Each structure stands twice: as C-alpha cells, then as structure tokens.
C-alpha positions as a Python dict, from the first residue, in 0.01 Angstrom:
ca = {
    (1, 'M'): (0, 0, 0),
    (2, 'S'): (-180, 42, 328),
    (3, 'L'): (-44, 252, 612),
    (4, 'L'): (-9, -62, 827),
    (5, 'T'): (199, -232, 558),
    (6, 'I'): (425, 74, 532),
    (7, 'I'): (476, 80, 910),
    (8, 'R'): (562, -290, 911),
    (9, 'T'): (805, -246, 623),
    (10, 'I'): (992, 28, 810),
    (11, 'A'): (969, -127, 1157),
    (12, 'Q'): (1107, -472, 1082),
    (13, 'P'): (1459, -367, 972),
    (14, 'L'): (1466, -94, 1239),
    (15, 'F'): (1384, -351, 1505),
    (16, 'A'): (1660, -577, 1375),
    (17, 'I'): (1909, -289, 1395),
    (18, 'L'): (1805, -207, 1753),
    (19, 'L'): (1862, -569, 1850),
    (20, 'L'): (2219, -536, 1731),
    (21, 'F'): (2311, -250, 1966),
    (22, 'P'): (2364, -461, 2280),
    (23, 'A'): (2575, -703, 2079),
    (24, 'L'): (2785, -420, 1940),
    (25, 'G'): (2872, -314, 2293),
    (26, 'Q'): (2968, -663, 2402),
    (27, 'H'): (3331, -748, 2346),
    (28, 'P'): (3486, -1062, 2484),
    (29, 'V'): (3689, -981, 2795),
    (30, 'A'): (4039, -1119, 2768),
    (31, 'S'): (4132, -1323, 3071),
    (32, 'I'): (4464, -1271, 3245),
    (33, 'P'): (4706, -1543, 3134),
    (34, 'S'): (4770, -1797, 3406),
    (35, 'T'): (5113, -1798, 3565),
    (36, 'G'): (5074, -2153, 3689),
    (37, 'F'): (5061, -2027, 4048),
    (38, 'A'): (4711, -2004, 4194),
    (39, 'G'): (4795, -1739, 4452),
    (40, 'L'): (4965, -1511, 4200),
    (41, 'D'): (4681, -1558, 3951),
    (42, 'E'): (4428, -1456, 4215),
    (43, 'Y'): (4638, -1156, 4315),
    (44, 'R'): (4680, -1037, 3956),
    (45, 'A'): (4306, -1073, 3894),
    (46, 'S'): (4235, -860, 4203),
    (47, 'R'): (4445, -578, 4058),
    (48, 'V'): (4289, -552, 3712),
    (49, 'S'): (4132, -216, 3792),
    (50, 'I'): (4473, -84, 3899),
    (51, 'Y'): (4648, -211, 3589),
    (52, 'T'): (4383, -61, 3360),
    (53, 'D'): (4289, 262, 3542),
    (54, 'D'): (4600, 379, 3732),
    (55, 'F'): (4894, 157, 3643),
    (56, 'G'): (5147, 343, 3851),
    (57, 'Q'): (4896, 413, 4131),
    (58, 'L'): (4957, 785, 4114),
    (59, 'G'): (4649, 829, 4326),
    (60, 'R'): (4797, 650, 4626),
    (61, 'Y'): (5009, 941, 4751),
    (62, 'R'): (4851, 1232, 4563),
    (63, 'E'): (4698, 1396, 4871),
    (64, 'A'): (4998, 1325, 5091),
    (65, 'N'): (5232, 1478, 4834),
    (66, 'A'): (5014, 1787, 4802),
    (67, 'A'): (5013, 1833, 5179),
    (68, 'L'): (5387, 1789, 5215),
    (69, 'A'): (5575, 2114, 5269),
    (70, 'P'): (5900, 2178, 5082),
    (71, 'P'): (6214, 2067, 5269),
    (72, 'A'): (6318, 2311, 5538),
    (73, 'A'): (6656, 2480, 5518),
    (74, 'G'): (6923, 2226, 5604),
    (75, 'E'): (6677, 1935, 5597),
    (76, 'S'): (6817, 1608, 5463),
    (77, 'R'): (6495, 1465, 5325),
    (78, 'V'): (6507, 1100, 5221),
    (79, 'V'): (6247, 916, 5012),
    (80, 'F'): (6216, 539, 5040),
    (81, 'L'): (6076, 403, 4713),
    (82, 'G'): (5966, 43, 4682),
    (83, 'D'): (5702, -226, 4702),
    (84, 'S'): (5528, -388, 5000),
    (85, 'I'): (5853, -439, 5191),
    (86, 'T'): (5888, -61, 5200),
    (87, 'D'): (5514, 6, 5221),
    (88, 'Y'): (5481, -200, 5540),
    (89, 'W'): (5789, -42, 5700),
    (90, 'K'): (5675, 209, 5962),
    (91, 'L'): (5967, 444, 5915),
    (92, 'P'): (5895, 676, 6212),
    (93, 'D'): (5927, 377, 6446),
    (94, 'Y'): (6273, 287, 6317),
    (95, 'F'): (6404, 635, 6230),
    (96, 'P'): (6247, 861, 6496),
    (97, 'G'): (6269, 1229, 6421),
    (98, 'K'): (6418, 1176, 6076),
    (99, 'P'): (6270, 1347, 5767),
    (100, 'Y'): (6228, 1011, 5594),
    (101, 'I'): (5929, 970, 5364),
    (102, 'N'): (5777, 634, 5276),
    (103, 'R'): (5665, 598, 4915),
    (104, 'G'): (5634, 222, 4898),
    (105, 'I'): (5330, 58, 4738),
    (106, 'D'): (5226, -300, 4795),
    (107, 'G'): (5269, -524, 4491),
    (108, 'Q'): (5455, -281, 4270),
    (109, 'T'): (5718, -361, 4011),
    (110, 'T'): (5991, -134, 3871),
    (111, 'P'): (5791, -14, 3566),
    (112, 'E'): (5511, 98, 3797),
    (113, 'M'): (5760, 287, 4012),
    (114, 'L'): (5895, 462, 3704),
    (115, 'V'): (5544, 582, 3617),
    (116, 'R'): (5517, 761, 3951),
    (117, 'F'): (5883, 857, 3985),
    (118, 'R'): (5828, 1225, 3911),
    (119, 'R'): (5533, 1264, 4146),
    (120, 'D'): (5659, 1050, 4435),
    (121, 'V'): (6030, 1127, 4417),
    (122, 'I'): (6145, 1422, 4205),
    (123, 'E'): (5873, 1665, 4310),
    (124, 'L'): (5936, 1593, 4680),
    (125, 'H'): (6293, 1728, 4646),
    (126, 'P'): (6476, 1474, 4860),
    (127, 'K'): (6851, 1482, 4902),
    (128, 'V'): (6863, 1102, 4901),
    (129, 'L'): (6654, 827, 4741),
    (130, 'V'): (6659, 470, 4876),
    (131, 'V'): (6530, 219, 4621),
    (132, 'L'): (6426, -132, 4722),
    (133, 'A'): (6264, -299, 4422),
    (134, 'G'): (6273, -595, 4188),
    (135, 'T'): (6138, -889, 4385),
    (136, 'N'): (5790, -853, 4232),
    (137, 'D'): (5939, -818, 3884),
    (138, 'I'): (6111, -1153, 3931),
    (139, 'A'): (5783, -1304, 4049),
    (140, 'G'): (5602, -1178, 3737),
    (141, 'V'): (5342, -972, 3921),
    (142, 'T'): (5294, -744, 3618),
    (143, 'G'): (5403, -1005, 3365),
    (144, 'R'): (5716, -1195, 3281),
    (145, 'T'): (6019, -970, 3303),
    (146, 'S'): (6381, -1040, 3216),
    (147, 'N'): (6670, -939, 3437),
    (148, 'E'): (6782, -703, 3160),
    (149, 'D'): (6448, -521, 3172),
    (150, 'I'): (6471, -482, 3548),
    (151, 'E'): (6826, -353, 3519),
    (152, 'A'): (6714, -100, 3259),
    (153, 'N'): (6447, 26, 3499),
    (154, 'Y'): (6701, 60, 3780),
    (155, 'A'): (6922, 262, 3545),
    (156, 'S'): (6632, 485, 3439),
    (157, 'M'): (6555, 565, 3803),
    (158, 'A'): (6920, 644, 3868),
    (159, 'E'): (6949, 870, 3565),
    (160, 'L'): (6631, 1059, 3650),
    (161, 'A'): (6747, 1108, 4009),
    (162, 'R'): (7092, 1224, 3905),
    (163, 'A'): (6944, 1472, 3658),
    (164, 'H'): (6760, 1633, 3950),
    (165, 'G'): (7047, 1634, 4197),
    (166, 'I'): (6916, 1343, 4404),
    (167, 'R'): (7173, 1098, 4544),
    (168, 'V'): (7076, 732, 4513),
    (169, 'V'): (7106, 429, 4739),
    (170, 'F'): (7018, 100, 4572),
    (171, 'A'): (6922, -176, 4815),
    (172, 'S'): (6976, -539, 4727),
    (173, 'I'): (6679, -765, 4669),
    (174, 'L'): (6608, -962, 4984),
    (175, 'P'): (6637, -1341, 4999),
    (176, 'V'): (6321, -1546, 5047),
    (177, 'H'): (6242, -1866, 5237),
    (178, 'N'): (5998, -2155, 5225),
    (179, 'Y'): (6012, -2262, 5589),
    (180, 'T'): (5633, -2229, 5620),
    (181, 'H'): (5348, -2348, 5401),
    (182, 'D'): (5237, -1989, 5336),
    (183, 'A'): (5582, -1907, 5201),
    (184, 'E'): (5607, -2185, 4942),
    (185, 'E'): (5457, -1999, 4645),
    (186, 'S'): (5644, -1674, 4706),
    (187, 'F'): (5964, -1875, 4731),
    (188, 'A'): (5899, -2068, 4409),
    (189, 'L'): (5828, -1746, 4220),
    (190, 'R'): (6163, -1592, 4315),
    (191, 'P'): (6451, -1818, 4209),
    (192, 'R'): (6763, -1760, 4412),
    (193, 'D'): (6986, -1744, 4104),
    (194, 'R'): (6789, -1450, 3965),
    (195, 'I'): (6806, -1263, 4296),
    (196, 'L'): (7181, -1321, 4315),
    (197, 'A'): (7233, -1213, 3953),
    (198, 'L'): (7037, -889, 3995),
    (199, 'N'): (7214, -807, 4321),
    (200, 'E'): (7551, -865, 4157),
    (201, 'W'): (7453, -637, 3870),
    (202, 'L'): (7328, -369, 4112),
    (203, 'K'): (7648, -383, 4314),
    (204, 'G'): (7858, -340, 4001),
    (205, 'Y'): (7633, -65, 3864),
    (206, 'C'): (7661, 129, 4189),
    (207, 'A'): (8039, 96, 4196),
    (208, 'K'): (8068, 209, 3834),
    (209, 'N'): (7833, 506, 3871),
    (210, 'R'): (7919, 619, 4226),
    (211, 'F'): (7592, 517, 4386),
    (212, 'V'): (7574, 348, 4725),
    (213, 'Y'): (7488, -23, 4734),
    (214, 'L'): (7290, -123, 5042),
    (215, 'D'): (7342, -493, 5109),
    (216, 'Y'): (7038, -625, 5293),
    (217, 'F'): (7080, -970, 5137),
    (218, 'N'): (7390, -1082, 5324),
    (219, 'A'): (7258, -945, 5652),
    (220, 'L'): (6936, -1145, 5623),
    (221, 'V'): (7041, -1469, 5453),
    (222, 'D'): (7092, -1793, 5646),
    (223, 'E'): (7334, -2083, 5600),
    (224, 'R'): (7098, -2243, 5344),
    (225, 'G'): (7091, -1934, 5126),
    (226, 'M'): (6739, -1841, 5231),
    (227, 'L'): (6585, -1558, 5430),
    (228, 'K'): (6630, -1623, 5800),
    (229, 'R'): (6316, -1784, 5940),
    (230, 'A'): (6309, -1553, 6243),
    (231, 'V'): (6293, -1231, 6037),
    (232, 'A'): (5999, -1311, 5807),
    (233, 'D'): (5684, -1501, 5893),
    (234, 'D'): (5563, -1538, 5533),
    (235, 'G'): (5902, -1594, 5372),
    (236, 'L'): (5901, -1259, 5193),
    (237, 'H'): (5813, -961, 5413),
    (238, 'P'): (6037, -871, 5707),
    (239, 'N'): (5882, -864, 6049),
    (240, 'D'): (5996, -634, 6328),
    (241, 'A'): (6313, -839, 6378),
    (242, 'G'): (6391, -805, 6009),
    (243, 'Y'): (6335, -431, 5997),
    (244, 'K'): (6552, -389, 6306),
    (245, 'I'): (6839, -542, 6109),
    (246, 'M'): (6764, -336, 5799),
    (247, 'A'): (6721, 3, 5967),
    (248, 'P'): (7082, 64, 6084),
    (249, 'L'): (7213, -57, 5747),
    (250, 'A'): (6986, 191, 5570),
    (251, 'E'): (7088, 471, 5805),
    (252, 'K'): (7458, 397, 5749),
    (253, 'A'): (7409, 407, 5371),
    (254, 'I'): (7215, 735, 5391),
    (255, 'Q'): (7478, 899, 5608),
    (256, 'K'): (7750, 782, 5369),
    (257, 'V'): (7570, 947, 5079),
    (258, 'L'): (7517, 1271, 5273),
    (259, 'A'): (7883, 1279, 5378),
    (260, 'E'): (7993, 1229, 5018),
    (261, 'N'): (7759, 1504, 4908),
    (262, 'R'): (7904, 1747, 5162),
    (263, 'A'): (8254, 1662, 5043),
    (264, 'L'): (8176, 1761, 4684),
}
C-alpha cells in the first residue's frame, strides 16, 4: 500500500469526525413559551440573560450594599423591597432625612426577591422591612404562578425576617386600570379577583402573625374598582400623585411597627 493511500485511509474518517464537531456544539435553543400577550412576550425575551445568568439580580445592589455602613446607634433603618413600583420610588424625595433604603428591582417577582433576600435585606440589618410584591407574579412575568405559590413566598420572607429580628410590613398589591391604550395589556394580565384574593390573604396573614398590613389598595382604587386614573399614567406604576398618597401610609405603618417594637 502506497504512502498516499495510507494517508487517504486515515484522513477520510478523521475529516468526517472534524465535521461533526460544530454540530455537536449546536443544540436547539428552546424558545420562551408565548403568554398570548405580545408586550409580555417581548419583555420576557429581553430578560433571558437575567433569568439564566443572575435570576435574582444579585448584581444590581452588590456595590451599594458593600458601600453601605452598618446602622448607626439608634438608627431605625428601613428596607423597601419590591419590584418596579418600589424601584421607581425616589424615597429621599418622599421621606427626607429618613434612613430608608430602596431595594426594588424592575420586573421582579417574589421568587426572585427570595433569591436576594439575604443580600438585600438581612445583611443590611434593618429594623423594619416593607414588602410590596406580587403584581408581576400575577402577570406571569417569570411564568405562571398560583396564588398559593405567591402566598408561600410571602410567608418565607416573613419567616426569614422574623428569624433575624426584622419587623415586617406587608403592603397590599395595588389596583390597576385600563383608562389608556398603553395600560390595556398590564390590566388584562392582572385580574382584579386575584389581586383582591391575595390582598385578603395578606391582611389575614398579618393579623394572625402580628405583622402590619399596609393598605395601599383602598387608598388608590376608584369607584369602578380600578387604579385612579390621576395617580398612574400607564395603569400600573404610580406617578408623583400616587406616591404622595402612598408615602404617608407607609410612614404610618413604619412608625406603628417601631412603636410596637419599643413596647416589647
């Protein structure tokens, strides 16, 4: 057998194997299941890297947490944990001079908040935690979620906080409206009966477990059972008028918790 024949005999199967390598590295990419709502589908697709690389978005506040000094003696530090409604709330403008820390993240659901609960709540050593969450769970931002699953996540947050001596305020889920075209999808994704059911559960859970229930819903709802048109331009997120209603309610709830804590 000639040398050329030997080379060809070896090279042909080797070449075939080399051709397989690109194919071996190519796996079909599963598409995100459609929710039936174009806007939500587009939003979920835009967050694939978050869901796969940093589900709880621990990186969002990592530097801010590292730079935050421990609470000073006598300081009543409060952490506000939530989604975009909290994230967009410029706390220093509504609570000037207060040691209130915003740890809201746009688009988050309760399981994502649980992932970062230790970093963004426990390790900051607040006296009080104000939780405003659940509206994105109802909307299915991170997948379809039952009310029971959301309730379990609320309870997990409460139990973690209590284990670390943190008093909890649970805020009601806000109503939504569809008074504008931009609000129609957000409204459709958040059925009123689910909001009411979760708020009723939260209220009862707080009463049973000695947490404070912060009722934003009834302060912001109109005669049609929807979010007042004047307090939210997009039907979901409060504007300045909305936050001006929410701020004194939050402050009253925080002061109630602090007074109860001093009485213990």
